[in-house]
C-alpha positions, -999 to +999 in steps of 0.1 A: +701+101+691+698+083+658+665+088+639+658+120+657+656+152+637+666+186+651+642+215+644+662+244+630+664+274+652+640+302+644+654+327+619+665+361+632+661+395+614+697+396+602+695+362+586+661+370+571+674+403+556+704+384+541+682+360+522+651+380+516+657+388+480+665+352+472+633+342+490+612+367+470+628+354+438+620+318+447+656+308+448+657+292+483+651+255+490+618+246+506+633+243+542+650+277+540+620+293+524+598+279+552+621+294+578+619+328+561+581+326+557+578+317+594+599+347+604+580+371+582+548+360+599+560+369+633+583+399+627+564+430+616+595+449+605+608+421+582+572+415+570+569+452+560+603+450+543+591+420+523+558+437+514+577+468+502+601+447+481+572+428+466+555+460+457+586+474+441+591+443+421+555+443+409+557+479+399+590+474+380+576+443+363+548+464+348+568+495+342+580+489+306+568+521+291+560+524+254+585+545+235+573+580+224+561+582+188+591+585+164+617+573+189+623+540+172+624+557+138+650+582+150+671+554+166+670+533+134+680+563+113+709+570+137+720+534+135+720+535+097+740+568+097+767+552+118+776+531+088+784+561+067+802+580+094+777+609+095+752+607+124+719+623+117+706+649+141+669+659+144 
């Protein structure tokens, strides 16, 4: 019928799994993101998967360790030594 909108079918686990990373990265359009969000609210397994991936992403985002003292100096010295053909060893 003209003027009548069809409601998309609920998302299943396979489809949710296929787009989960894109959903978590904010790469889905609003309609698709809404379908994923609706599925995650009713499916415990997929909801747990999403929570796990969010936790991993958050951990990795804050996991840029500071280099140990002297590492940058040793790398710079090594890079300079490449120009003269004699790598420095420490």
